[in-house]
C-alpha atoms as a printed R data frame, in Angstrom:
    type eleno elety resid chain resno       x       y       z
1   ATOM     1    CA   UNK     A     1 -19.540 -15.480   1.836
2   ATOM     2    CA   UNK     A     2 -17.909 -18.870   2.398
3   ATOM     3    CA   UNK     A     3 -20.225 -21.881   2.671
4   ATOM     4    CA   UNK     A     4 -23.191 -19.599   3.379
5   ATOM     5    CA   UNK     A     5 -21.553 -17.545   6.067
6   ATOM     6    CA   UNK     A     6 -20.052 -14.107   6.203
7   ATOM     7    CA   UNK     A     7 -16.538 -13.447   7.717
8   ATOM     8    CA   UNK     A     8 -15.500 -10.144   9.141
9   ATOM     9    CA   UNK     A     9 -11.678 -10.083   9.557
10  ATOM    10    CA   UNK     A    10  -9.023  -7.713  10.715
11  ATOM    11    CA   UNK     A    11  -9.377  -4.000  11.883
12  ATOM    12    CA   UNK     A    12  -7.323  -1.665  13.893
13  ATOM    13    CA   UNK     A    13  -6.442  -2.529  17.406
14  ATOM    14    CA   UNK     A    14  -3.920  -4.922  18.962
15  ATOM    15    CA   UNK     A    15  -4.804  -5.105  22.616
16  ATOM    16    CA   UNK     A    16  -5.914  -7.704  21.888
17  ATOM    17    CA   UNK     A    17  -5.895  -8.338  18.089
18  ATOM    18    CA   UNK     A    18  -9.359  -8.658  16.716
19  ATOM    19    CA   UNK     A    19 -10.746 -12.084  16.293
20  ATOM    20    CA   UNK     A    20 -12.680 -13.341  13.223
21  ATOM    21    CA   UNK     A    21 -16.416 -12.665  13.473
22  ATOM    22    CA   UNK     A    22 -18.761 -14.968  11.658
23  ATOM    23    CA   UNK     A    23 -22.271 -14.162  10.565
24  ATOM    24    CA   UNK     A    24 -24.838 -16.966   9.937
25  ATOM    25    CA   UNK     A    25 -27.736 -15.640   7.858
26  ATOM    26    CA   UNK     A    26 -29.831 -18.719   8.839
27  ATOM    27    CA   UNK     A    27 -29.855 -17.555  12.514
28  ATOM    28    CA   UNK     A    28 -29.058 -13.807  12.174
29  ATOM    29    CA   UNK     A    29 -26.314 -14.331  14.740
30  ATOM    30    CA   UNK     A    30 -22.549 -13.619  15.067
31  ATOM    31    CA   UNK     A    31 -19.996 -15.994  16.563
32  ATOM    32    CA   UNK     A    32 -16.206 -15.533  16.980
33  ATOM    33    CA   UNK     A    33 -13.373 -17.454  15.407
34  ATOM    34    CA   UNK     A    34  -9.564 -17.470  16.016
35  ATOM    35    CA   UNK     A    35  -7.388 -14.350  16.107
36  ATOM    36    CA   UNK     A    36  -4.469 -13.964  13.776
37  ATOM    37    CA   UNK     A    37  -1.029 -13.409  15.439
38  ATOM    38    CA   UNK     A    38  -0.835  -9.748  14.430
39  ATOM    39    CA   UNK     A    39  -3.073  -6.792  13.821
40  ATOM    40    CA   UNK     A    40  -4.239  -6.673  10.174
41  ATOM    41    CA   UNK     A    41  -6.013  -3.813   8.450
42  ATOM    42    CA   UNK     A    42  -6.319  -2.053   5.038
43  ATOM    43    CA   UNK     A    43  -6.181  -5.458   3.608
44  ATOM    44    CA   UNK     A    44  -7.057  -7.196   0.337
45  ATOM    45    CA   UNK     A    45  -9.081 -10.365   0.718
46  ATOM    46    CA   UNK     A    46 -10.578 -13.068  -1.497
47  ATOM    47    CA   UNK     A    47 -12.570 -16.267  -0.793
48  ATOM    48    CA   UNK     A    48 -10.954 -19.373  -2.171
49  ATOM    49    CA   UNK     A    49 -12.486 -22.798  -1.566
50  ATOM    50    CA   UNK     A    50 -12.979 -23.043   2.264
51  ATOM    51    CA   UNK     A    51 -10.513 -20.232   3.008
52  ATOM    52    CA   UNK     A    52 -10.260 -16.470   3.181
53  ATOM    53    CA   UNK     A    53  -6.913 -15.132   1.777
54  ATOM    54    CA   UNK     A    54  -5.496 -11.874   2.968
55  ATOM    55    CA   UNK     A    55  -2.902 -11.307   0.192
56  ATOM    56    CA   UNK     A    56  -1.805  -7.775   1.033
57  ATOM    57    CA   UNK     A    57  -2.336  -5.692   4.172
58  ATOM    58    CA   UNK     A    58  -1.003  -3.250   6.664
59  ATOM    59    CA   UNK     A    59  -0.364  -3.409  10.419
60  ATOM    60    CA   UNK     A    60   0.367  -0.767  13.065
61  ATOM    61    CA   UNK     A    61  -0.880   2.691  13.905
62  ATOM    62    CA   UNK     A    62  -1.834   5.819  11.882
63  ATOM    63    CA   UNK     A    63  -0.247   7.576   9.985
64  ATOM    64    CA   UNK     A    64   2.855   5.395   9.224
65  ATOM    65    CA   UNK     A    65   1.303   1.983   8.963
66  ATOM    66    CA   UNK     A    66   3.606  -0.877   7.953
67  ATOM    67    CA   UNK     A    67   3.362  -3.451   5.145
68  ATOM    68    CA   UNK     A    68   2.729  -7.074   6.237
69  ATOM    69    CA   UNK     A    69   5.249  -9.512   4.861
70  ATOM    70    CA   UNK     A    70   2.966 -12.518   4.647
71  ATOM    71    CA   UNK     A    71  -0.291 -13.820   3.058
72  ATOM    72    CA   UNK     A    72  -2.582 -14.713   5.887
73  ATOM    73    CA   UNK     A    73  -5.062 -17.550   5.303
74  ATOM    74    CA   UNK     A    74  -8.046 -18.264   7.532
75  ATOM    75    CA   UNK     A    75  -9.491 -21.778   7.133
76  ATOM    76    CA   UNK     A    76 -13.205 -21.520   7.824
77  ATOM    77    CA   UNK     A    77 -13.578 -25.334   8.440
78  ATOM    78    CA   UNK     A    78 -10.779 -25.721  10.960
79  ATOM    79    CA   UNK     A    79 -10.865 -22.187  12.370
80  ATOM    80    CA   UNK     A    80  -7.145 -21.909  12.041
81  ATOM    81    CA   UNK     A    81  -4.681 -19.372  10.485
82  ATOM    82    CA   UNK     A    82  -1.705 -20.214   8.229
83  ATOM    83    CA   UNK     A    83   0.837 -18.024   6.343
84  ATOM    84    CA   UNK     A    84   2.630 -18.024   2.978
85  ATOM    85    CA   UNK     A    85   5.187 -15.611   1.549
86  ATOM    86    CA   UNK     A    86   3.614 -12.222   0.763
87  ATOM    87    CA   UNK     A    87   4.468  -9.862  -2.123
88  ATOM    88    CA   UNK     A    88   8.211  -9.557  -2.631
89  ATOM    89    CA   UNK     A    89   9.882  -6.276  -1.475
90  ATOM    90    CA   UNK     A    90   9.646  -3.652  -2.679
91  ATOM    91    CA   UNK     A    91   6.104  -4.330  -3.916
92  ATOM    92    CA   UNK     A    92   4.418  -4.870  -0.497
93  ATOM    93    CA   UNK     A    93   1.602  -2.488   0.133
94  ATOM    94    CA   UNK     A    94  -1.769  -2.034   1.698
95  ATOM    95    CA   UNK     A    95  -5.158  -0.386   0.748
96  ATOM    96    CA   UNK     A    96  -5.460  -1.744  -2.754
97  ATOM    97    CA   UNK     A    97  -7.888  -3.990  -4.631
98  ATOM    98    CA   UNK     A    98  -7.890  -7.779  -4.917
99  ATOM    99    CA   UNK     A    99  -9.919 -10.243  -7.023
100 ATOM   100    CA   UNK     A   100  -9.774 -14.003  -7.758
101 ATOM   101    CA   UNK     A   101  -9.778 -14.908 -11.499
102 ATOM   102    CA   UNK     A   102  -8.814 -18.191 -13.119
103 ATOM   103    CA   UNK     A   103  -6.975 -19.536 -10.006
104 ATOM   104    CA   UNK     A   104  -5.016 -16.294  -9.619
105 ATOM   105    CA   UNK     A   105  -5.330 -13.517  -7.089
106 ATOM   106    CA   UNK     A   106  -4.749 -10.243  -8.598
107 ATOM   107    CA   UNK     A   107  -3.659  -7.201  -6.482
108 ATOM   108    CA   UNK     A   108  -3.776  -3.649  -7.971
109 ATOM   109    CA   UNK     A   109  -3.133  -0.230  -6.627
110 ATOM   110    CA   UNK     A   110  -2.490   0.524  -3.005
111 ATOM   111    CA   UNK     A   111  -0.024   2.477  -0.973
112 ATOM   112    CA   UNK     A   112   3.334   2.131   0.787
113 ATOM   113    CA   UNK     A   113   3.828   4.235   3.882
114 ATOM   114    CA   UNK     A   114   0.386   4.887   5.249
115 ATOM   115    CA   UNK     A   115  -1.459   8.195   5.265
116 ATOM   116    CA   UNK     A   116   0.144  11.607   4.248
117 ATOM   117    CA   UNK     A   117   2.900  13.145   2.272
118 ATOM   118    CA   UNK     A   118   5.510  10.507   3.460
119 ATOM   119    CA   UNK     A   119   3.526   7.844   1.642
120 ATOM   120    CA   UNK     A   120   3.433   6.712  -1.971
121 ATOM   121    CA   UNK     A   121   0.216   5.810  -3.794
122 ATOM   122    CA   UNK     A   122   0.749   3.201  -6.443
123 ATOM   123    CA   UNK     A   123  -0.817   1.718  -9.585
124 ATOM   124    CA   UNK     A   124   1.124  -1.554  -9.468
125 ATOM   125    CA   UNK     A   125  -0.438  -4.841 -10.634
126 ATOM   126    CA   UNK     A   126   0.612  -8.322  -9.511
127 ATOM   127    CA   UNK     A   127  -0.913 -11.672  -9.069
128 ATOM   128    CA   UNK     A   128  -0.437 -14.815  -6.939
129 ATOM   129    CA   UNK     A   129  -0.773 -18.098  -8.911
130 ATOM   130    CA   UNK     A   130  -2.551 -20.518  -6.618
131 ATOM   131    CA   UNK     A   131  -1.470 -23.531  -8.638
132 ATOM   132    CA   UNK     A   132   2.210 -22.686  -8.881
133 ATOM   133    CA   UNK     A   133   2.245 -21.006  -5.466
134 ATOM   134    CA   UNK     A   134   4.198 -18.053  -6.545
135 ATOM   135    CA   UNK     A   135   4.023 -14.323  -7.314
136 ATOM   136    CA   UNK     A   136   4.140 -12.796 -10.752
137 ATOM   137    CA   UNK     A   137   4.926  -9.076 -10.662
138 ATOM   138    CA   UNK     A   138   5.298  -6.178 -13.043
139 ATOM   139    CA   UNK     A   139   2.001  -6.494 -15.001
140 ATOM   140    CA   UNK     A   140   0.711  -3.464 -16.769
141 ATOM   141    CA   UNK     A   141   0.146  -0.909 -13.988
142 ATOM   142    CA   UNK     A   142  -3.110   0.990 -13.515
143 ATOM   143    CA   UNK     A   143  -2.563   4.371 -15.299
144 ATOM   144    CA   UNK     A   144  -4.063   6.426 -12.457
145 ATOM   145    CA   UNK     A   145  -2.812   4.828  -9.217
146 ATOM   146    CA   UNK     A   146  -4.844   5.040  -6.062
147 ATOM   147    CA   UNK     A   147  -5.402   3.440  -2.657
148 ATOM   148    CA   UNK     A   148  -8.268   2.821  -0.290
149 ATOM   149    CA   UNK     A   149  -9.847   1.246  -3.319
150 ATOM   150    CA   UNK     A   150 -11.504  -2.023  -4.397
151 ATOM   151    CA   UNK     A   151 -12.819  -3.656  -7.425
152 ATOM   152    CA   UNK     A   152 -14.488  -6.797  -8.856
153 ATOM   153    CA   UNK     A   153 -14.614  -9.028 -11.892
154 ATOM   154    CA   UNK     A   154 -17.423  -7.478 -13.945
155 ATOM   155    CA   UNK     A   155 -19.468  -9.528 -16.386
156 ATOM   156    CA   UNK     A   156 -17.150 -12.512 -15.714
157 ATOM   157    CA   UNK     A   157 -14.162 -11.209 -17.803
158 ATOM   158    CA   UNK     A   158 -12.781  -7.855 -16.657
159 ATOM   159    CA   UNK     A   159 -11.410  -6.480 -13.514
160 ATOM   160    CA   UNK     A   160 -12.915  -3.057 -12.849
161 ATOM   161    CA   UNK     A   161 -12.034  -0.500 -10.150
162 ATOM   162    CA   UNK     A   162 -13.371   2.912  -9.304
163 ATOM   163    CA   UNK     A   163 -13.076   5.517  -6.612
164 ATOM   164    CA   UNK     A   164 -10.285   5.520  -4.103
165 ATOM   165    CA   UNK     A   165  -7.832   8.274  -3.493
166 ATOM   166    CA   UNK     A   166  -4.244   9.487  -3.470
167 ATOM   167    CA   UNK     A   167  -3.135   8.783   0.083
168 ATOM   168    CA   UNK     A   168   0.330  10.116  -0.392
169 ATOM   169    CA   UNK     A   169  -0.648  13.801  -0.067
170 ATOM   170    CA   UNK     A   170  -1.279  16.042   2.909
171 ATOM   171    CA   UNK     A   171  -4.976  16.624   2.160
172 ATOM   172    CA   UNK     A   172  -5.613  12.879   1.358
173 ATOM   173    CA   UNK     A   173  -9.244  12.760   2.510
174 ATOM   174    CA   UNK     A   174 -10.134  15.097  -0.407
175 ATOM   175    CA   UNK     A   175  -7.745  13.592  -3.026
176 ATOM   176    CA   UNK     A   176 -10.437  11.234  -4.297
177 ATOM   177    CA   UNK     A   177 -10.469   9.600  -7.752
178 ATOM   178    CA   UNK     A   178 -13.593   9.775  -9.930
179 ATOM   179    CA   UNK     A   179 -12.398   7.621 -12.907
180 ATOM   180    CA   UNK     A   180 -13.326   4.016 -13.578
181 ATOM   181    CA   UNK     A   181 -10.807   1.684 -15.098
182 ATOM   182    CA   UNK     A   182 -11.243  -1.911 -16.427
183 ATOM   183    CA   UNK     A   183  -8.442  -4.430 -16.936
184 ATOM   184    CA   UNK     A   184  -8.591  -7.129 -19.618
185 ATOM   185    CA   UNK     A   185  -6.843 -10.294 -18.316
186 ATOM   186    CA   UNK     A   186  -6.121 -11.749 -21.725
187 ATOM   187    CA   UNK     A   187  -4.164  -8.778 -23.086
188 ATOM   188    CA   UNK     A   188  -2.807  -7.241 -19.881
189 ATOM   189    CA   UNK     A   189  -4.309  -3.890 -20.780
190 ATOM   190    CA   UNK     A   190  -6.213  -1.151 -18.947
191 ATOM   191    CA   UNK     A   191  -9.013   0.987 -20.452
192 ATOM   192    CA   UNK     A   192 -10.352   4.263 -19.057
193 ATOM   193    CA   UNK     A   193 -14.093   3.668 -19.213
194 ATOM   194    CA   UNK     A   194 -15.062   7.427 -19.345
195 ATOM   195    CA   UNK     A   195 -17.582   6.781 -16.697
196 ATOM   196    CA   UNK     A   196 -17.035   8.700 -13.565
197 ATOM   197    CA   UNK     A   197 -18.303   7.220 -10.253
198 ATOM   198    CA   UNK     A   198 -21.326   9.335  -9.260
199 ATOM   199    CA   UNK     A   199 -19.884  10.364  -5.874
200 ATOM   200    CA   UNK     A   200 -16.049  10.189  -5.664
201 ATOM   201    CA   UNK     A   201 -14.973   8.682  -2.387
202 ATOM   202    CA   UNK     A   202 -12.464   6.328  -0.832
203 ATOM   203    CA   UNK     A   203 -12.595   3.421   1.716
204 ATOM   204    CA   UNK     A   204 -15.820   2.007   0.281
205 ATOM   205    CA   UNK     A   205 -17.148  -1.454   0.537
206 ATOM   206    CA   UNK     A   206 -16.794  -3.338  -2.865
207 ATOM   207    CA   UNK     A   207 -18.455  -6.489  -4.101
208 ATOM   208    CA   UNK     A   208 -19.822  -8.262  -7.103
209 ATOM   209    CA   UNK     A   209 -23.517  -8.591  -7.454
210 ATOM   210    CA   UNK     A   210 -25.295 -11.702  -8.622
211 ATOM   211    CA   UNK     A   211 -25.713  -9.984 -12.029
212 ATOM   212    CA   UNK     A   212 -21.916  -9.708 -12.323
213 ATOM   213    CA   UNK     A   213 -21.708  -6.040 -11.617
214 ATOM   214    CA   UNK     A   214 -19.381  -3.936  -9.399
215 ATOM   215    CA   UNK     A   215 -21.184  -2.521  -6.233
216 ATOM   216    CA   UNK     A   216 -19.634   0.252  -4.235
217 ATOM   217    CA   UNK     A   217 -21.360   1.047  -0.819
218 ATOM   218    CA   UNK     A   218 -20.446   3.822   1.540
219 ATOM   219    CA   UNK     A   219 -17.016   5.409   1.656
220 ATOM   220    CA   UNK     A   220 -15.415   8.631   3.034
221 ATOM   221    CA   UNK     A   221 -14.406  12.173   1.922
222 ATOM   222    CA   UNK     A   222 -15.462  15.050   3.966
223 ATOM   223    CA   UNK     A   223 -17.666  12.662   5.900
224 ATOM   224    CA   UNK     A   224 -18.726   9.015   5.570
225 ATOM   225    CA   UNK     A   225 -21.072   8.168   2.897
226 ATOM   226    CA   UNK     A   226 -24.392   6.113   2.678
227 ATOM   227    CA   UNK     A   227 -24.592   6.156  -1.102
228 ATOM   228    CA   UNK     A   228 -24.535   2.889  -3.113
229 ATOM   229    CA   UNK     A   229 -23.608   2.761  -6.784
230 ATOM   230    CA   UNK     A   230 -23.403  -0.108  -9.267
231 ATOM   231    CA   UNK     A   231 -21.328  -0.362 -12.474
232 ATOM   232    CA   UNK     A   232 -22.492  -2.742 -15.195
233 ATOM   233    CA   UNK     A   233 -19.393  -2.560 -17.354
234 ATOM   234    CA   UNK     A   234 -20.213   0.636 -19.138
235 ATOM   235    CA   UNK     A   235 -22.329   2.927 -16.969
236 ATOM   236    CA   UNK     A   236 -23.266   3.654 -13.292
237 ATOM   237    CA   UNK     A   237 -26.543   3.390 -11.493
238 ATOM   238    CA   UNK     A   238 -27.282   4.745  -7.993
239 ATOM   239    CA   UNK     A   239 -29.331   2.446  -5.976
240 ATOM   240    CA   UNK     A   240 -30.918   2.368  -2.466
241 ATOM   241    CA   UNK     A   241 -28.649   4.016   0.210
242 ATOM   242    CA   UNK     A   242 -27.371   2.295   3.348
243 ATOM   243    CA   UNK     A   243 -29.364   3.001   6.442
244 ATOM   244    CA   UNK     A   244 -26.165   4.121   8.183
245 ATOM   245    CA   UNK     A   245 -23.347   5.901   6.493
246 ATOM   246    CA   UNK     A   246 -20.075   3.987   6.890
247 ATOM   247    CA   UNK     A   247 -16.618   3.148   5.394
248 ATOM   248    CA   UNK     A   248 -13.900   0.730   5.954
249 ATOM   249    CA   UNK     A   249 -15.836  -2.530   5.740
250 ATOM   250    CA   UNK     A   250 -16.799  -5.028   2.956
251 ATOM   251    CA   UNK     A   251 -19.705  -6.650   1.133
252 ATOM   252    CA   UNK     A   252 -20.721 -10.217   1.424
253 ATOM   253    CA   UNK     A   253 -23.174 -11.689  -1.238
254 ATOM   254    CA   UNK     A   254 -25.297 -14.657  -0.255
255 ATOM   255    CA   UNK     A   255 -26.141 -17.606  -2.568
256 ATOM   256    CA   UNK     A   256 -27.463 -16.120  -5.770
257 ATOM   257    CA   UNK     A   257 -30.635 -18.085  -5.461
258 ATOM   258    CA   UNK     A   258 -31.452 -15.420  -2.937
259 ATOM   259    CA   UNK     A   259 -28.936 -12.694  -3.682
260 ATOM   260    CA   UNK     A   260 -28.864 -10.756  -0.372
261 ATOM   261    CA   UNK     A   261 -25.935  -8.381   0.133
262 ATOM   262    CA   UNK     A   262 -24.633  -7.857   3.663
263 ATOM   263    CA   UNK     A   263 -22.452  -5.111   5.106
264 ATOM   264    CA   UNK     A   264 -21.320  -4.865   8.683
265 ATOM   265    CA   UNK     A   265 -19.346  -2.728  10.956
266 ATOM   266    CA   UNK     A   266 -16.953  -0.132   9.675
267 ATOM   267    CA   UNK     A   267 -16.558   3.511  10.764
268 ATOM   268    CA   UNK     A   268 -19.556   5.862  11.014
269 ATOM   269    CA   UNK     A   269 -17.716   9.206  10.111
270 ATOM   270    CA   UNK     A   270 -14.527  10.268   8.457
271 ATOM   271    CA   UNK     A   271 -11.556   8.622   9.945
272 ATOM   272    CA   UNK     A   272 -11.371   5.706  12.382
273 ATOM   273    CA   UNK     A   273 -14.352   6.337  14.707
274 ATOM   274    CA   UNK     A   274 -17.032   5.642  15.688
275 ATOM   275    CA   UNK     A   275 -16.585   1.866  15.082
276 ATOM   276    CA   UNK     A   276 -20.071   0.522  14.226
277 ATOM   277    CA   UNK     A   277 -21.529  -2.754  15.369
278 ATOM   278    CA   UNK     A   278 -24.633  -2.817  13.152
279 ATOM   279    CA   UNK     A   279 -25.282  -5.171  10.166
280 ATOM   280    CA   UNK     A   280 -27.368  -4.238   7.129
281 ATOM   281    CA   UNK     A   281 -28.886  -6.397   4.297
282 ATOM   282    CA   UNK     A   282 -29.914  -5.381   0.810
283 ATOM   283    CA   UNK     A   283 -32.163  -7.163  -1.568
284 ATOM   284    CA   UNK     A   284 -31.451  -6.130  -5.178
285 ATOM   285    CA   UNK     A   285 -35.071  -6.776  -6.289
286 ATOM   286    CA   UNK     A   286 -36.691  -5.989  -2.974
287 ATOM   287    CA   UNK     A   287 -38.181  -9.508  -2.802
288 ATOM   288    CA   UNK     A   288 -37.296 -11.962  -0.062
289 ATOM   289    CA   UNK     A   289 -39.842 -14.574  -0.934
290 ATOM   290    CA   UNK     A   290 -37.272 -16.709  -2.738
291 ATOM   291    CA   UNK     A   291 -34.830 -16.618   0.255
292 ATOM   292    CA   UNK     A   292 -34.767 -19.712   2.369
293 ATOM   293    CA   UNK     A   293 -33.027 -17.883   5.195
294 ATOM   294    CA   UNK     A   294 -33.717 -14.676   7.145
């Protein structure tokens, strides 16, 4: 969410390139914003001030998707796109995780090459310094590399990731990862939390709850998932399932005075179709009385 609205960006298809779709919880309506100049998908996004930053992404068709050279920035106030230099080669990739922490955008994991044995799944860790406007690379890599993954800053001080898969093998749909790892920013170290995700899957929607926990919704393996799991920094809890199984989307958390969590679009089965048009909302405590909007 940026300034109380949800933003759905990117997705496959370049005839034409998909526009930004904007959800207003106050009216329960969608409107459209400007299109980027290229197709963007398998991307890593963070919200920063009035902007949405796509710091790493792919473009092009399955199975040999190409790395995007630039950071793409969508300004939610002016409805305009701008660009900055992306990750230096050869560290460009897509399908990883990204979080914002202490004025830095961290990118971990991902894949170069797309889907299948020609691709390479990675554990690389880099960050973009928003103050210095430069990339810092070669941080301690994730010990168990993965793509089609996400993460969040858990309890305000650690980057935790779980799930994902090895997309660089022939049977990539089933090469899912069960382990959960957390990264300590101050020491540049990773820890295996010895807490397997309840249902290993990839391409899930990731977000941070108002309690500061990692939420993983949906995903895919043999089929799409509706399962939703929450990691509190030490253990997992399975919560209410989505109404519609899906993968390839994201989570948007409203103002924490209300705490609604939204998910929209995505694919309704394994692979790229059907593309869904529905939006779901979850209330962590099941109580909407403190929410000023619908």
